[in-house]
C-alpha positions, 0 to 999 in steps of 0.5 A: 834824885829829888826835884831839888837835886834835879833843879841843882843839876840844871842850874849848874849847867845854866839851863833855863827851865820852868817848874810847874807845881800842881795837885797830885796827879799819877798819870801823864795824861791826867797831869798834861790835862791838869797843867793844860799841856798838850799830851804830845809835849809831856814826856812819860817815863817808862823803865824796861828790862831789855835782855836783863838790863834796865833802860829808860824809854820816854814817850809822849803822854798819849802813847805807850811803849811798843815792846816789839818796836823797841826790842828791834830798836835796841837789838834785844832778844827779850824786853819787858816792862820792869815791875814797881819792885824793881824800879824803886831802888833805881831812883832814890829820892823820886816818888814811885812813877814820877822819875824824870827822864834823866836816865843818864843820871841813874846809870840808864841809857835813855831812848826817847820816842822821835815825837818828843823831838818835834816840839821845842820844849819838853815837859816831864815829872820832876821826881814828885807827883806834884812837880813838873819841869818845862825846858827846851828840848835842845838843852834836854837832848845835849844834857841826856844825850838820848837815842831818838827812835820810833817806838811809841804807839 
């Protein structure tokens, strides 16, 4: 899904959002700093393999997914970070590493660290390394229906 497709999806649902254009950035922390956004508001998307099924884990930029905690949350026997080779075909139209946290649009369950829900808005990559979107967390939760849990560290 390209940034334009994501924007069309949000527009069709009457969601208010702001597009933030920035110079290329490749890490969530770098991007948050460039945009002068607190890292706890910026959502970092990680694709995991839980018992051989891909899932999306979303944490604040300063965090990493604690695989042991995540395994407990999903009740999986094994959890690992998916390789770039596995990820690329899952997100057509997205630059590698810039996928938005809308796993529901890609057929993936979405797990969001509870800390992101503590802020009224959420900021995330829009499918490119030069665009991000800011929107109300309540709208994000309504559209994505993520599972909120404690798995970031």
